[in-house]
C-alpha positions in Angstrom: -12.3 95.7 -39.7 -11.0 99.2 -39.6 -9.9 99.7 -43.3 -9.4 98.3 -46.7 -6.7 97.1 -49.0 -6.2 96.5 -52.6 -6.0 92.7 -52.9 -5.4 92.2 -56.6 -5.3 94.0 -59.9 -6.0 93.3 -63.6 -5.9 95.1 -66.9 -7.1 94.8 -70.5 -6.2 96.6 -73.7 -7.6 96.1 -77.2 -5.2 94.3 -79.7 -5.3 97.0 -82.3 -2.3 99.4 -81.9 -2.2 102.8 -83.5 1.2 104.3 -83.9 2.2 107.9 -84.5 3.1 107.0 -88.1 -0.4 105.5 -88.6 -1.9 108.8 -87.3 0.1 110.8 -89.7 -1.7 109.1 -92.6 -5.1 110.5 -91.4 -4.3 113.9 -89.8 -1.6 116.5 -90.3 0.9 115.3 -87.7 4.0 113.3 -87.3 5.9 111.2 -84.7 8.2 114.0 -83.6 5.4 116.5 -83.1 3.3 114.1 -81.0 6.3 113.0 -78.8 7.5 116.5 -78.2 4.0 117.6 -77.0 2.7 114.5 -75.2 5.3 111.8 -75.0 3.0 109.3 -76.7 4.2 106.8 -79.3 1.3 104.3 -79.4 -2.3 103.8 -78.2 -4.7 100.8 -78.3 -7.9 101.2 -80.2 -11.0 99.2 -79.5 -12.9 97.6 -82.3 -16.2 99.0 -83.3 -18.1 96.2 -81.5 -15.9 96.2 -78.4 -17.8 98.0 -75.6 -16.8 99.6 -72.5 -18.5 96.9 -70.4 -16.7 94.2 -72.3 -13.3 95.8 -71.6 -14.2 96.5 -68.0 -15.3 92.8 -67.6 -12.0 91.5 -69.1 -9.9 93.6 -66.7 -12.2 92.7 -63.7 -12.1 89.0 -64.5 -8.3 89.1 -64.2 -8.4 90.9 -61.0 -11.0 88.5 -59.6 -9.0 85.5 -60.6 -5.9 86.9 -59.0 -7.7 87.7 -55.7 -8.6 84.1 -54.8 -12.3 85.2 -54.2 -15.2 83.7 -55.9 -17.8 85.8 -57.9 -20.4 85.4 -55.1 -17.9 87.1 -52.7 -18.2 90.4 -54.5 -20.9 92.7 -53.0 -20.1 96.0 -54.7 -19.2 96.9 -58.3 -18.0 100.4 -59.1 -17.1 101.3 -62.7 -15.5 104.7 -63.4 -16.2 105.7 -67.0 -17.3 108.7 -69.0 -17.6 107.0 -72.4 -20.3 104.3 -71.9 -22.8 104.6 -74.8 -25.8 103.5 -72.8 -27.4 104.8 -69.6 -29.2 101.7 -68.4 -28.4 99.0 -67.7 -25.3 100.9 -66.4 -21.8 99.6 -67.1 -21.4 98.1 -63.5 -24.6 96.1 -63.8 -23.5 94.7 -67.2 -20.1 93.7 -65.7 -21.9 92.0 -62.8 -23.9 90.0 -65.3 -20.9 89.1 -67.4 -19.0 87.9 -64.4 -21.9 86.0 -62.9 -21.9 88.0 -59.5 -24.5 87.4 -57.0 -26.7 90.5 -56.2 -24.0 93.2 -55.8 -24.6 96.9 -55.5 -23.7 98.2 -59.0 -22.9 101.8 -59.7 -21.1 103.9 -62.4 -19.1 106.9 -61.4 -18.4 109.7 -63.9 -15.6 111.9 -62.7 -13.8 111.6 -66.1 -10.0 111.2 -65.7 -10.1 111.0 -61.9 -12.9 108.5 -61.9 -11.0 105.5 -60.7 -9.5 107.3 -57.6 -12.9 108.6 -56.7 -14.3 105.1 -57.1 -11.5 103.6 -55.0 -12.2 106.0 -52.2 -16.0 105.3 -52.5 -15.3 101.6 -52.1 -12.9 102.2 -49.1 -15.7 104.3 -47.5 -18.3 101.6 -48.0 -16.0 99.0 -46.5 -15.2 101.2 -43.5 -18.9 101.8 -43.0 -19.6 98.1 -42.9 -21.9 98.0 -45.9 -19.4 96.2 -48.1 -16.8 93.5 -47.6 -15.3 92.9 -51.2 -15.6 95.4 -54.0 -14.6 95.4 -57.7 -13.4 98.9 -58.6 -12.9 99.4 -62.3 -11.9 102.2 -64.7 -12.8 101.6 -68.3 -12.9 103.9 -71.3 -13.5 103.8 -75.1 -12.2 107.3 -75.5 -11.6 106.9 -79.2 -15.4 107.1 -79.7 -15.3 110.7 -78.3 -12.6 112.3 -80.6 -12.7 114.2 -83.8 -10.2 112.4 -85.9 -9.5 115.5 -88.0 -8.4 117.4 -84.9 -4.8 116.7 -84.4 -4.7 118.5 -81.0 -6.9 115.9 -79.5 -7.0 112.7 -81.6 -3.3 112.0 -81.0 -3.8 111.8 -77.2 -6.4 109.1 -76.6 -6.6 105.3 -76.3 -8.9 102.6 -75.0 -8.6 100.2 -72.2 -9.5 99.1 -68.7 -8.0 98.4 -65.3 -9.5 96.9 -62.2 -8.9 96.2 -58.6 -10.4 93.9 -56.0 -10.6 95.9 -52.7 -11.4 94.0 -49.5 -11.8 94.7 -45.8 -8.6 94.8 -43.8 -7.8 95.0 -40.1 -5.6 98.0 -40.8 -6.1 100.8 -43.3 -4.0 100.0 -46.4 -5.9 102.4 -48.6 -5.1 105.8 -47.2 -7.5 108.7 -46.8 -8.6 110.3 -50.0 -8.0 114.0 -50.8 -10.4 115.0 -53.5 -11.8 118.2 -54.9 -12.3 120.3 -58.0 -12.0 123.7 -59.6 -15.6 124.4 -60.7 -14.8 127.7 -62.4 -12.4 125.9 -64.7 -14.5 122.9 -65.4 -14.9 123.7 -69.1 -11.2 123.4 -69.6 -11.8 119.7 -70.4 -15.1 118.8 -72.1 -17.0 116.0 -73.8 -20.1 117.7 -75.1 -22.4 117.9 -78.1 -24.2 115.4 -80.3 -22.4 113.3 -81.1 -20.3 114.0 -77.9 -16.7 115.2 -78.7 -13.6 115.6 -76.5 -12.1 119.1 -76.4 -9.8 120.8 -74.0 -7.9 124.0 -73.4 -4.5 122.3 -73.4 -2.4 125.2 -72.1 -4.8 126.0 -69.3 -4.7 122.4 -68.1 -1.0 122.1 -68.4 -0.3 125.3 -66.4 -2.8 124.3 -63.7 -1.5 120.8 -63.4 2.2 121.6 -63.3 1.8 124.5 -60.8 -1.0 123.4 -58.5 -0.9 119.6 -58.4 2.5 119.0 -56.7 1.3 120.7 -53.5 -2.0 118.8 -53.6 -0.2 115.5 -54.1 2.0 116.3 -51.1 -1.1 116.8 -49.1 -2.3 113.4 -50.1 0.9 111.9 -48.7 0.6 113.9 -45.5 -2.8 112.4 -44.9 -1.4 108.9 -45.0 1.6 109.8 -42.9 4.0 109.1 -45.8 6.8 111.4 -47.0 7.2 111.7 -50.7 10.7 110.3 -50.5 9.3 107.2 -48.9 7.0 106.3 -51.8 8.0 103.2 -53.8 5.8 104.2 -56.8 3.9 107.2 -58.1 1.0 106.5 -60.6 -0.4 109.8 -61.8 -3.2 110.1 -64.4 -1.6 109.3 -67.7 -2.6 112.4 -69.5 0.7 113.7 -70.9 4.3 112.9 -70.2 5.1 116.7 -70.1 2.7 116.9 -67.0 3.7 113.5 -65.3 7.4 114.1 -65.1 7.4 117.7 -63.7 4.7 116.9 -61.2 6.5 113.8 -60.0 9.8 115.8 -59.7 8.2 118.7 -57.9 6.5 116.2 -55.5 9.9 115.0 -54.4 9.3 111.2 -54.9 13.0 110.7 -55.5 13.0 106.9 -54.7 9.8 106.1 -56.5 9.1 104.2 -59.8 7.1 106.7 -61.9 4.4 105.2 -64.1 4.9 106.3 -67.7 2.3 104.1 -69.4 1.0 107.1 -71.4 3.9 106.5 -73.8 2.4 103.2 -74.9 -1.3 103.6 -74.1 -2.1 107.2 -74.5 -4.6 109.0 -72.4 -7.2 106.4 -71.3 -9.0 108.7 -68.9 -10.5 106.8 -65.9 -8.7 103.6 -67.0 -5.2 105.2 -66.9 -4.4 104.8 -63.1 -5.5 101.2 -62.7 -4.1 100.2 -66.1 -0.7 101.7 -65.3 -0.6 100.3 -61.7 -1.6 96.8 -62.8 1.3 96.8 -65.3 3.8 98.0 -62.7 2.6 95.1 -60.4 2.6 92.5 -63.1 6.2 93.4 -63.9 7.1 93.4 -60.2 8.5 96.8 -60.3 7.0 97.7 -56.9 7.3 95.4 -53.9 4.2 94.0 -52.1 3.3 96.2 -49.2 5.3 99.3 -50.5 3.5 102.7 -50.5 2.3 103.9 -53.8 0.6 107.3 -54.6 -2.4 107.2 -56.9 -3.3 110.6 -58.0 -5.7 111.6 -60.9 -7.0 114.8 -62.4 -8.7 116.1 -65.5 -12.2 116.5 -66.6 -14.4 118.9 -64.4 -10.9 120.0 -63.2 -11.6 117.3 -60.6 -8.8 115.5 -58.7 -8.6 112.7 -56.2 -5.7 110.8 -54.7 -4.7 108.3 -52.0 -1.6 106.4 -50.9 -2.2 102.6 -51.0 0.0 99.6 -50.1 0.9 97.7 -53.2 -0.8 94.3 -53.4 
C-alpha cells in the first residue's frame, strides 16, 4: 500500500439547539448582530452530563458502521479535541473502550480548531509507514464548557458536536500530502486559558490574518496534491465564521466547488467542525464519490493544516 483513503464518515450533534433569539435572553445581543458578524443562526449545546468522549463515540460508531469494518479491524484511534475535561484515560482510550475496539493505539491530539486535519495527516503518515492499516480519526468538542456566557463576543460563536472518519490503507494515495504550520508569535490571538479555562480571542487580528494569508496557503495545499482550485468539487474550511469562510473560498478560486457553510447551523465547533461539515455534505450527496475535496483548518495557536482528499 502506498497511501490511504477516507473510507466513511459519521457525525453527531446534541439535540438541544440554541438560537440567536435564545441567546438574546441571556446576553446583550440579537439575531441581526450575530448574523452580521459571524453568519451563525443556531448552535447545538451538549447536556451537562454529555461528555466529549460520548459525542466522539457516537460519531465514530456511525463512521465505523458505514465502513463495513469490524471493531477489531481498527488499530489506531486519534481524537482531536481541546475541551476534554480529563487527562487520563484520554478521550481516544475512552472511545476505544466504548466501541469495544481490540488493542488499538489511542492518542489525543490538541491543535484546537485545526486538530482534525492534523489528526488525519497523522493517520495517513502512520498508514504509509506501515504501522497502521485502519484508523478512526475523530474531532470532538464540548466548546460551550469553555465560554463566558456573559461575553457576547465569544459565547455567540460556539457549539458542540463531533465528526469522524475511518481511514484505511489504499493502493493509491487518496489523502493528499498535508501542508501544516503555525504562526507562533501570534499564538495568543486565540486562547483557552485560566481556571476555569475560558475561550478568548482577538477577533479582528484573526479575521485579518485568515482573510489575507490563508488563500495563498490553501492554494499551496492544492498544488501539493496536483489539483487546481477550479477542479475542486468541495471546500470544507474550519467553520469559524461565515465572514472568513466565504472570502477565503472566493480568493482561493474554487469556482466549481460546493462550499461548506455548516457554521450557520452549528456554530464554531473547533476540531469537530471540518469532519462534521464534511459528513453532512456526503450524507446529503452534495459531492460525488471520488471527487477532490479540500479540507483546510486554522485557529488556536494560529496553527493551520490542510489536504485534498477524494470524497468517500
